ROTORNU-582651 format. One record per residue (C-alpha): y negated, x, z; residue in one letter. Coordinates in steps of 0.001 Angstrom, whole numbers, plus 500000, padded with zeros to 6 digits. Example, Ala and Ser with C-alpha at 12.3 -4.5 7.8 and 13.67 -1.06 7.14 Angstrom:
504500512300507800A;501060513670507140S;
END
This chain:
136196717851304632M;136843714103305326T;135287713286309017V;138621710067308569A;140760712785310258T;142417710185312910T;142199706549313629R;139840706548316131R;137720708780314463G;137857706427310891F;136934703600313482L;134286704765315052K;132715705946311937I;133383702264310647A;131562700990313758A;128412702798312384L;128459702113309377A;129115698407310514S;125753698719313022A;123512700826310680A;124209697575308236L;123486694878310923A;119574696001311320L;116642694328310546P;114763695528307983A;111725695846309843A;113992698162311876G;114701700241308590R;112431702946306945A;111842701834303159V;110001703940300310Q;109784703063296740I;108854704775294084G;109691705719291020R;112904708367290480G;114371710203288094R;115821708897285346T;117570711288283308S;119530714384284326Y;121363717194282990A;125192716897282491L;127008718339286141G;123168717735287403E;123919715279289952I;127296716942291395G;126262720793291417G;128092721409288327K;126105721862285815T;128809724318284699G;130304721628283263L;128183722655279565T;130529725781279480A;133853724396281430A;137221724744278841S;139564721577279336V;143166722329280339V;145972719942280336P;148021719647283233S;151380717329284195I;149996715439287386C;152764716636290156T;152727712845292079Y;154845710406290811C;156858710092287805S;155239708629285070M;153808712145283644G;150319711294283512C;148004714475281967S;145375714923283632I;142195716756281997D;141313719755283942F;137366720652283318Y;137617724721284346V;134554727531284504A;134736730732286492N;138476730201287595G;137192727002289500S;138199722971288570I;135123721498288461L;136464717706287281W;138841715780286503S;139902712691284283S;142965711307282499G;144026712985279108S;142507710168276443P;145004711733274069D;147943711005276335S;150129707577275072Y;151110707183278972I;148439706628280129N;145838706845277821W;143009708456280163G;143652706596283274A;144946707898286612L;145774706345289899C;144120707617293190P;146319710807293627K;146101711818290383G;142421711789290561K;142521713051294052A;145144715945292789A;142649718564292091F;142176719223296115Q;145525720506296149L;144169723478294994V;141120723918296832D;142277722931299920N;141830724847303762E;145593723382304490M;147132725539302456R;149257728696303207V;147868731337301515L;150333734366302572Q;153649734946303624P;154722734294307353M;157230735618309496I;158284733415312733R;157557735623316210T;158201732529318040G;161404730871319233P;162695727648317709K;163055724202319708P;166487724224321419P;168842721701319363P;169921719821322705D;166444719390323791E;165518717523320655I;168312715299320115L;167081714208323405S;163980712525322472A;164088708603323099R;161069708105321226S;158789710120318171W;156497710821320609D;158776712304322866E;160523714619319627L;157312715432318999V;155873717053322488A;159406718773322611V;158567720381318875V;155175721169319966K;156185723390322812K;157946725964320501Y;155331727381317608P;156600729610315349P;153841731732316043Q;153555732865312899W;152516736765311884R;151262737729308152P;153286739625306111A;153432741218303046T;155456740056300239W;157422742621300363E;158181742743303862E;158643739150303650A;161216739040300912L;163362742182302553S;163278739714305862Y;165035737089304128V;166853738996301887A;168877741013305352E;169353738222306896N;171166736180304386I;172684739815303516A;173851739581307108K;174991736081307565I;177177736009304168L;178872739365304419S;179823738354307783S;181517735404306710W;183103737428304124R;184774739683305767A;185684737014307744Q;187697735167305029T;188173737454302820G;186085735670299661Q;185927735523297204P;189414736902296945K;192020734082296392Q;196151734397296505K;194979733234293076D;192459735450292119G;189019735701293040Y;186158732827293649Y;184494730987295883Y;184941727771297330M;181531726427297092G;181206724192299744G;182777726843302122Q;179741729040302013V;177612728894304578P;174724729076303033L;172261726099302235Q;170060725813299228I;167491722476298782I;165207722366296085G;162196720224295281S;161021717309292747S;158342718818292375I;159286721986291048L;158851722634287067T;162235722706285044N;161854726786284989E;162017726888289188E;164903723988289787A;166724726043286954Y;166614729133288923L;167201727895292296S;170360726565290642K;171051729681289318K;170452731665292376L;173298728782294222S;175532729596292079V;175125733505291705F;175744733418296026L;178430731458295420G;177461727932296982T;177520725340295424N;175763723582299173N;173095722960296962M;170840720551296383D;167619718842295605S;165336715610296376Q;166719713396293520F;169616712782296117R;167760711084298708K;165801708879296124C;168353707947292552H;171637709384293184S;173484706315293246S;171443705828290285T;172152708821288470V;176227708356288956T;176220704536288721G;174637704269284813L;176322707474283900A;179880706257284645V;179257702979282909T;176602704558279654Y;177017707852279503G;173689709182281278F;172222708506284707G;168538708175283748A;166291705544282293E;167709704032278994T;164154703912277459A;160690705689277959S;157995703626278967I;156893701653276029E;160249700063276287D;158548697986278658V;156302696110277336A;159013694890274333L;160623692817277219A;160263689286277222D;161437689277281045V;161038691394283786V;163486691884287015L;161873693721289039F;163635695485292251F;160892697377293335S;156607697366292454S;155338699996290293P;152181698385290340A;152280700071293575E;154497702578292980A;153874703634290120H;150214702190288541P;150093703551285307L;153496702441284102S;151990698591284886F;149876698750281930N;152252698682279862Y;154110695872281300F;150791693654281124L;150785694290277867K;153943692784277342G;152248689847279457K;149386690013277078R;151173690171273521E;154610688177274474R;153866686686277095G;156526688957279230T;157680686397282107I;157487688722285611F;159653688021288449I;159661690209291217T;162837690940294398F;160971691649297296D;160989690813300956P;156798691848300447R;154125690413298732Y;153828693501297444S;150943694127293768R;153599694054291203T;154518690169293052A;151069689334292661M;151254689634289313M;154298687956288553S;155082684709287889D;157819684267290004V;158107686004293989W;161676686259295502V;161050686991298857P;164552687980300245F;166962689836302834R;167274693692302434P;170586694714301672G;171736692052299852T;170985692752296279D;174774692701294715T;174881689220295684A;171737688342293971V;173026690121291133L;176583688275290749L;175089684994291071Y;173440686024288110I;177132686347286187L;178164683810288144H;175122681263286667Y;176079682704283120A;180096681970283201F;180432678993285302F;177202676396285664E;175490677597281885R;176953675412278724N;178336677071276804P;178984679847278909P;178214683112277798I;181414684142277466D;181713681552274263Q;178666682624272753L;179502684775269057P;177666687609270031E;178993687904273469F;182724688213272170Q;181116690810269146S;180062693191271874L;183154693400274067M;184441695782272324A;182198698228272451R;181698696973275904W;185697698365276437N;187098695176278048I;189641692857277500T;190249689529277347Q;191873689899280639D;189332692042282308D;186860689869281980L;189262687211283792A;188752689199286277D;185653689777286745L;184750686152286666K;187552685863289488A;185324687816291998L;181746686146290107V;183192682963290574G;182863682779294680S;179183684005294592Y;177701680772294050T;173887679533294321A;174856677759298574D;177137680959299648E;174431683924298118V;171757681645299572A;173292681363303082R;173965685616302353I;170452686707300973T;168256683682302436G;166609682811299247V;166628679096298478R;169671677942296419A;167416676060293750D;165359679254293404L;167659681219292629L;169571679066290131R;165436679005288297Q;165847682815288536V;169423683266286749A;168539680044283878S;165637681714283103T;166393686194282874Y;170019684375280938V;168011682440278439E;165669685337277168N;168831687534276963S;170081689049273904G;173490687587274125V;171808684118274291V;169348684882271741T;170817686503268965G;168899689592270025H;165355688155269366R;164585688107273086K;165876690461275959H;165210691365279187G;164694694720281733I;165796694873285410I;163235697309286780Q;163931699376290219W;163913702061292187A;164236702596296141M;165226698809297068G;168202699053295351L;169011703281295274T;169062703587298849Q;172423701459300146H;175486702747301649T;176597700281298872D;174127701753296104A;176479703319293264T;179541700919293143V;177774697725294206G;173868697813293179N;173638700281290403I;176851698762289382R;175844695520288974A;172575696001287417A;173848697860284494A;177102695185284285I;174444692770284215V;172324694485281062Q;175866694880279484L;177039691376279169L;173595690037278545L;173668692085275555G;170069693788276983N;171408697457276433V;170812699766273211G;168328696955272125Y;164332697375272259P;162859695405275825G;166672695312277179G;168212698213279345G;167471699433282924T;164511700866284048H;164989702792287498P;161473704754288099F;161608707588289773R;159665709133292519G;158301712425291948H;157033714147288669S;159738716378288336N;162885714434289474V;164151713596286544Q;164324717007285345G;165856718301288605A;168064716146288759T;168993717340284915D;168801721402285510I;170113721438288710Q;172910718789287635G;173263716745290377Q;173298719147293288G;176172720051294866N;178814718860291681V;177503720102289182G;175992722697286949L;172902722370284868P;172467719471282335G;175617717270284083Y;178279720179283261H;180780719374286976S;181529722085288610V;185319723493288621P;187030720664290374A;189510723637291216S;191294726700290108P;193566725169287582M;190336723882285400L;189059727901285383A;192967727903283737R;192372725002280967I;188633726487280699Y;190444729831279609Q;193096728318277448D;190047726205275984W;188518728846275307K;191483730572273260L;191387728189270956Q;187959728937269455G;185728726862271944M;186477723326270393P;185401719894270254D;187135717693271415A;188645716029268497W;189835720191267719N;191574720719270981W;194722721155272089E;195767719987275638I;198817722292276250P;201439720388277893S;200739722310281174W;197269720754281563A;197929717517280765Q;198312716010284105Q;195273717467285686T;193381716371282458V;194763713081282322G;193956712275278757S;195974709622276436S;194960711535273188K;196377715403273814P;197234716332270562Q;194774717791268329R;192669714954265585G;191954712938268109S;189744712430271218A;189665709635273952D;186140709703276345L;188140711195278936V;189050714137276627K;185310714381275304V;183843714651279327L;185948717316279676Q;184993719419276611V;181545718500277689Y;182577720597281262D;183857723563279391F;181235723439276646Y;178369723988279030G;179921726163281190W;180209728572278281R;176848728022277161R;175624729197280839L;178456732357280353E;176740733582277468L;173215732958278793A;173622734181282504W;175922736777281582G;178513736094283464I;182587735023283389F;184800732221284352C;188511732327283004G;191770734650283585T;192662738103283558I;194078738894281251P;191882736601279006E;195166735702276809D;197536734321279230D;195894731315280916P;199057730086282675V;200165733337284655N;197028735442285057G;194633735807287719S;191683733235288115V;188062735099288823V;185383732342287860C;182102733420288657D;180968729411289119F;181782727833292178P;184663725881292704V;184897722725294316G;181878719873295890A;179327721607298146G;177737719493300627S;175014717369299801T;171498717413301195E;172421714046303859I;175815715914304682T;173940719751305620F;172482718074308744V;175558717682310648R;176963720611308566N;174577722745310255A;175024721022313752L;178749721997313644A;178180725524312307G;179412725542309224S;176216725943307183I;174277728910309088K;171196729338306386A;169048727480304311A;166639728275301693L;164615725660301317I;161561724895298212F;159283722801298244G;160923720325300082E;160025719024303394N;163836717300304639P;162561717164308522A;160195714255307136I;162358712729304285S;165589712709305169N;167182709929307785P;167145710343310713N;164521713163311453S;165385714050314942K;168662715003313747L;167273716688310668V;164687718694312998M;168010719336315496A;169738720657312485A;167361722998311150L;166602724251314494A;170784725073314862S;170610727646311904L;170595730899312345Q;168196731912309810F;165869729178307422L;163238730349304423A;160746728201303368V;158404728393300120S;155704725336300472D;151635725130299732I;151561723598303577F;153040724418307033E;155287721595306966T;157359720363308959E;160605721462307699T;158187724788307851A;157401724927311508W;161470725538311842F;161011728629309832A;161992731715309900D;159878732755306672V;157509731089304982L;156786731335301486L;152956730651300203P;153836728310296705A;151506727957293905A;150303724172293598T;151082722318290129F;147403723264288470A;148225727278289000E;151205727702286921K;152803726593283756E;156155724957282773G;158138721590281851T;158018718470283684R;160827715810282488T;159286712253283584D;161313709075284451G;161296708304280834N;162876711667280315R;160456712941278331V;159751716600278558I;155879717619278668Q;154234720896278974W;152025721283281738T;149218723936281627Y;148140726841283948R;144619725434285237V;143838727999287272V;144872730997288655P;147273731053291890P;145082730965295281K;145435733813297783G;148813735353297775L;150411732252297083S;152831732519294120R;154678729468291651P;158067729136292833D;159370730777289608Y;158236734103290527W;158893733543293977I;163662733062293188V;163175735578291049V;161722738362293533K;164332736951295794L;166846737370293242F;166003740956293146E;165795741634296941H;169064739472297587L;170828741345295069R;169345744887296128N;170721743998300197A;174035743176299485G;173958738894299361A;175280739184296233V;178267739268295016L;179453737957291507L;183865737023291738P;183780739211288340S;182417742342290182E;184976741823293256A;187580742002290656A;186197744594289139G;185233743271285679V;183188743906283568R;183732742595279927S;185285739432278817E;187602740470275464R;187295737005273150V;190271736718271214S;191268733088269668F;194619731814268904R;195359731845264905K;198082731178262995G;200322731769265505G;198911735054266933R;196254736200268775L;193021737279266710V;190372740149268519F;187019738347268418V;184692740741270413Y;184278742466273558E;181173740540275705R;179973742367278303P;178828740744281513L;175334741450282035R;174112738814285051P;171744741642286269D;169863741581282459A;169702737721282298S;167297737541285812W;165042739685284097D;162190737565283013Y;159805740561282051R;157331740447278960G;157925738365276125G;156170738052272909S;155431735483270023G;154734731919271526K;156572733078274211A;154006735968275230A;152758735857279068P;149547734361279980I;148455736376282724A;149891739165284816D;152121737351287448L;153934735871283625E;154124739589282845R;156479739949286071E;158115736858285493V;157618734637282064N;158591731040283054P;158497731002279078R;160929733003278717L;162810731177281182I;162480727897279084N;163736729145276007K;167065730099278347E;167538726657279851I;166916725363275690N;170118728046275351Y;171729727705278659A;171716723825278842V;173053721624276178F;171455718384277219L;167930719968276881Y;168889721628273266Q;165755721215271321G;162570722140274042I;162528724870271960Y;162773725491268416D;164352728942267935P;163451729248263542I;159778727973264171R;158981729877267600D;157339726716268510K;158204725017272040F;158254721822271101T;157726720226274789T;154021721641273908M;153091718421271752R;150886715898272179R;150180713682269207S;149899710344270011P;150367708975266654A;153305706958265748L;156080707687262640R;155765706926259321S;158708705101257347P;160807707609255285G;160640710373258587Q;163605710561260816I;162881707468263310D;160033706676261047G;160881703027260893L;162194702542264893F;158210704207265710S;156376702289263699R;158583698656264117A;158747699450268129F;155966701003268846G;157462704742270138V;155255707971270232Y;158590710241269202K;155587713381269013D;154370713582272234W;156714716256273937G;160766716397273551W;163346713702275048S;166691714313275838W;169630714294274347P;167845715141270838M;164547713709271114N;165461710504271971V;163296707860273356R;165391704577273516F;169031705414274328M;172081703342272855Y;170512702019270119N;172971702052268192Y;172252699290265911D;168975698539266845S;167351698057263892L;170439696099262355V;170458693426265058K;166674693308265630V;165271693886262309L;167734692834260083G;167684696398258383K;168841699788257949T;166585703103257500D;166491705429254954T;165891708790255963I;165623711894253370T;165883715328255850A;166726718477255326A;167729717666251392G;169873714544251789R;169368710966252379T;170872709411255645W;171260706221256781T;170249704988259695A;171395701821261724T;169659702365265400G;167379705651266545E;169158709142265777T;166910711538267291G;166665714746265476E;168520717998265316I;167761721592264145L;170157721694260757D;172417724878260592E;171659725471256332F;168127724472255725T;166535724703259214G;165005721706259062E;165251719134261086Y;167578716183260635R;168762713226262247P;171204713947265054A;173025710577265949F;174422708807262960L;174014706377262232P;172341705376265677G;172668706951269485H;175715705115271259N;177220705705274926F;178465708653275836F;176319710029272739G;175104713263273623G;178268714001275389K;180953712794272220S;179472715832269886F;181664717563267157K;181138721182266335R;181702722847262973R;182459726582264159L;185126724709266666S;188594727679266156G;185999729979263992I;183532731314266129A;182314731405270143D;179145729128270619V;175828730227268706F;178545732172266506G;178471734673269655G;174701734876269293L;174117737890271992D;171964734994274127V;170285737248276909I;168877739454273761S;167442737116271837F;165695734710274830I;163587737720274888R;163119739516271962T;163558736703269303G;165383738688267071S;169177737152266683P;171972739996266661A;174973738917267104F;178219740338269055L;180889737867267979G;182428737747264894K;183776734370262842F;187739733737262349V;188252731592259038V;192002730982258514E;192306730263254229Q;195750729355252775N;197282730641255437G;195109734017255284Q;193074734971258787I;189724736982257629S;187268737614260670V;183985738240259100L;180662739346260254S;177736736511261015Y;176390737587257272E;179656736865255224E;179595733862257165F;176359732392256667A;176249734002252878A;180045732263252221S;178931728695254190T;175697728367253682G;175435727973257930M;172386730420257653R;171103728875261193Y;173688727797263432L;172447730283265730W;169669727746266311A;172301724379267351N;175757725921267149D;176493723873264701A;176959720509266786V;176624717393264924Y;177448713461265523W;178971711464263023D;180327707895263150Q;183864709007264783E;181923710671267219A;178974707984268194S;181280704947268323S;182466705442272053F;182037702401274142P;180328701692277554A;182536701613280949L;181711698146281849L;185336698251284070K;185216701578285873R;187374702633289180P;186032704024291937F;188545704705294116F;192509704214293482P;193801700920293915G;194054697764291880G;191882695178290123D;189768692335291729W;193323689734291654R;195748691684292819S;193458693339296324F;192052689587297202A;195134689151299595P;194108692376300906N;190661691632301603Y;191514688624303060A;193795690200305364T;191249693176306029M;189162690384307288R;190893688980309291Q;192053691529310873K;188596693173311445L;187115689446312953R;190274689891315007Q;189531693153316304Y;185675692297317007Y;186698688696318623Q;188834690801321232Q;186497693764322089T;183293692869321153G;182899696125319870D;182193696617315712M;183131700150315416A;186481699603317640K;187440696793315831A;186391698837312607V;188781701857313358L;191510699680314768S;191651697996311305T;191813701055309512I;194468702277311105A;196189699090310699D;195582698901306360M;196159702349306062G;192306702541305163G;188838700688304456W;189356698092301592Y;192349699922300914K;193894699099297549G;190435697925295687Y;189469700352293203N;185974698615292655F;185660698172289055Q;183686695474289681W;180493694936292112P;180935693205295653I;178505692536298116H;178673694803301219A;176499694256304167E;174872697181305440P;176179699610308368V;173039697909310722E;174184694310309362A;171719691175311401P;174475688651311219I;177543689763313092P;179313686413311209D;178374687862307626I;179121691629308616A;182146689868308927L;182415688544305837D;181617690838303402Y;182038694195305635P;180262697219304781T;181577699415302608M;180392702524304398A;183609703902305994W;184812704758302725L;183191708160303398N;184482710379305501P;180601711651306446H;179938707796307011N;182928707809309815L;181613711076311538N;178127709543312063V;180644706107313365L;182552708572315698K;179534710637316685G;180807713560315506Q;180121716920315533P;180078718133318973D;180005714955320815D;176817713725318986L;177024709840320285S;175614711360324021K;172644711266322156Y;170443708244320409Q;171441709209316814V;174347707052315507G;174404703269314689V;173586699832316155A;176410697636314028L;175789694660315911T;172748693299317430P;173850693086320905D;173702697021320799Q;169940696960320726L;169813694219323650S;168346696291326470Q;164963696494324542Y;162516693566324292P;161168691949321606G;162446690626318383V;165237691764316151L;164151691825312418V;165507693504309361V;163462696931308930L;162683698099305361T;160231700748303809S;157826700574301379N;155117703608299797R;151565702317298817L;149455703655295977T;146888706011297947E;150033708177299886A;152952710178298816W;155828710663300334H;156239712557303622T;152664712754303401G;151904716391302842Q;150435715629299757L;148241712567300417S;147373713150304333R;146186716813303528N;144167715742300543V;140530714501301729P;140150711962299079Y;143553710020299547L;143566710303303672L;140455708355303508Q;141705705042301351L;144868704783304286V;144423707285306488P;147971706570308753T;150651704293308125P;151229701233309475F;153834698133309964V;153535695162307586T;155148692077309854I;154849688719309013S;151387685817310546K;154934684052311609K;156086687104313403L;153212687920314638A;152300684990316363Q;155659684743318224Q;154656688753319435L;151385687375320498G;150250690206317891V;146820690744316426S;146317693084313305P;145628696372313865G;147546695877317239D;149897698285318043M;153587697577318159V;156767699619319065V;159987699774316448I;162970700227318560Y;166657701365316767T;169403702949317856A;167613706620316941R;164807705746318597G;161361704739319351A;157485704640316567V;154623703099317688T;152475701899314644L;149583699716314086P;150768696380312847A;149068694907309675F;149353691065309630V;149925688951306746T;151158685589304797E;153282687979302480G;155462689496304028E;159957687459304536A;160479685570307494Y;163763684151306672L;166643682214307531T;169730683892307071V;173474681498307719D;171286679372309925G;169230682117311782K;165780683496311805A;165880687101310007V;162164688453310289P;161386690744308115V;159269694510308764V;157931697004306111N;157219700400307152I;155354702975305027T;156850706205305845W;154377708919305019F;153816710117308527G;154734713430310323G;153433715936313082F;152014718034311300Q;148663718260308501G;145091716494308721E;146399712906309999A;150095713788312247P;151358710007312430A;155354708585313509P;157783709352310430A;159179706386309433G;162441707979309004N;163275708839312901F;164322705070312780T;166676705553309851T;170243706298309937P;172000709066308212D;174831706788306658V;175062707139303208G;176351705951299717D;179711705797299667V;179833708224296082V;176626710103296742T;175510710150300457T;172497708800299006I;171149707010302865Q;170571703587303769E;167306703481304069S;166080700131302602K;167934697855305194A;
END
């Protein structure tokens, strides 16, 4: 335990140390003698057990790099840890957090047994009345939980009984799941919120999503909402998937990097690859950051700019490329050849150029505070090193993190702008190019993937049914034999809902492909979970009753949950490993919402600030006390091994969720719509030859799908706890249930591919051997989605960059590849073959073909639930074959003998040919109803004119906004946002610019609730927004722009760093970084306490004074920027103010990610 538990204590120790060092030599007792020169291994540190220790690799629990840690273990204790030298990700190195991670295990602050609250909760009104962080803490601390220790049985029963009571009462009031047209839950109406964490393993995150479905709620979300939900959506609708386009090796191949974050600070080990590029190819680093960060220190160009103006910067780069460069990039041959791959016409390009034409260097300088000449230098450097200009001899990368994502215009503005810049410059789909959004948490990518974007998705990014109509269309799709998009005939009654331009069988557009992707995901989940969605009777999708166990419609996000809880529509919450009291914006409002819940259960390793408001606190195991998989920010999925058994009564979250389900089931909290409708099996039939052919009867077995006991072969349980709930069985289920993760388990060889740890490159002749060797890609370390592709969208990079194709011999055939293909098990030979041919392309992985279309159920009707648990394939389904007008129904053995597809149960016979791999990116992509930019421009001028007029009349921006909305019939009415535009943050420092570029925020109804102080007249409390500086005029001081940042030595809400002695010693308290010029203006010296006033209240923190913080001139006015490190909280070893006390809960207009950065 460190003695530096408070800042005062730290300073006292520092003073004592200084005094000792200052003693004159005569005042010291010095003894000189011969000391020992050799020691046994571990003798100095008292760890002689090192000689007998075993080494267990585990994946670090902190950032998203996926660094591997070797733990030296003896007698159930960790003796030492170091970076795994064989890991290509960290090559034996660790950052301070990774080195200190072992202290999370043996930590006296941990919760080690279940606890039940006996004390009252703080009244929400008292919480909301607090005007500062100090007042808030004083209120909260008046109402301690007064925990009572409990057994697991007592705690789980208590949770289940309370949740069952709330849900039963709601069902009685609403009649759900019974509806007028069938049985299903409206997922956003269920009064239960489930929140998962991004440090859960994939298996745990998957179970938390599964639990939400079985409880009927789409009010389900995770930490990803608050860090990269805008990235996921913005990139997914443009490229196909919302993730980094390539693994970490790619950044070393770049010729220029635009940093919009500080990976040297937040992802320290990643910077080794950036520096590799600088050493080997002279990569140019350009950093946009108001703070002179560790990344800025290593950069060739540092550009301090005003937070919230990222889109303007990116649009100027396009302005330079189209209007200042000679010749313009659209006159270059490579640009013109790529237009078809981007899916834009000359008219589309003209519309985009009409927009970017106004973003001149001078105008963007006025918006951002960056000198016009510096903007030109950056744009020229970036454009001249791009793929379209150099003929793919050079490429550039845009890298970002929260600085780009946490804005109200993040999805349609910042992220889309970055995606479009990269496409138009020919940087996407080529090594050293693409987009690199660095995720913040060890498994935030995996949790996002496996929870399917929370409130609107199912595992693997399959959308939830948006309406019961889609369940009817889905049932018709099943009657057609679960076809791929090319074999699907959209019935006439469904065409308006689907909206495809190619409804007929034999052709497919992207709309049709994406709808089939959703249906295919639903079917895999039906089979793996033993549930049902469709109509009864099954052969009448038009007139039958809808029965769907998937909740229908969108639910609350983690951001909107707060005001919904205060409104009373959400009455209970289950939170696994997440601390929204500190990580969510507007902390005071969050705490009031948590206190208002009728019931709250939290699972965590510490008594967090969120746990303070819980009725039950469940002790979770740390990352080193469980096993499973984590997906790093580069989409590489690695197995993390259990290092030591869980301490005390703590349990892995996979054990907690399964046991909680069992208790919820017994208490009556779980009632599936199919059960309410009396459906116990599904009659699977196909339409063939003008008649209905019965295929098989599928029993519904939802409870069997929750039985994860036992396991054999490579899935044998590793310990007693895992015999009760085996994560290896859950991993096998994910392989079959989640198409995106297909390949993490090899069912033919009984191998978990995520356990692969080979740091060797592949050789020519192997699948992707040329690609691996030429570009230094480590394809045999773990597994990557989709289908082990590491550099997505590299459709023709071998040809464009190397000038050659690759010839591959695999699965008894020869294949020609033009890019990276990935790999998939072959249904004929059981060997691996190339997956995406001739290379992975946009939307590749969603645009699949299926040899069993119209012939068999998914996986041929394999009994998925039994196979996962036994490893023995057994088939419930049959195969319907039509030949020469004759229809035959065959068994698996008969079908396999006649076709040779003996291993169809391993891959469902899916494949990608050139047609399936030919879809272009969506460079033009509308988000809202309306027209293009040129048609909207006159309305835009009118909207801004009205807004300015009403503001001048009233002096009240909120009233001006609402009046403009009333006059115009909406906000930004008439623009579809197919192109990004600059829009100001909600709390903009310069009213004139806010009137010229109105915030997008009011496009989202949640943000309008914030503006109006809803629900329950929250406007009487300090929880709203200040739209103009005059709303803060009552406070002393200087107006500043406030943003936030991470530190290498601290972590997120602080629970995993403030409670870790090594890290606490490095940075004992949060602080505010201010410029020297601002400090002089305020009369502040380093270490002085400063007060930050916002519309939410005030926080007081010590000042870190530096030359390296922006003090800008924006539109002729001084605009200082200050950075707050936000890892404080009132719990743990070193309580300190939380940065999110200051941030508003307005969110991105598409995803509701909070506006924390401007």
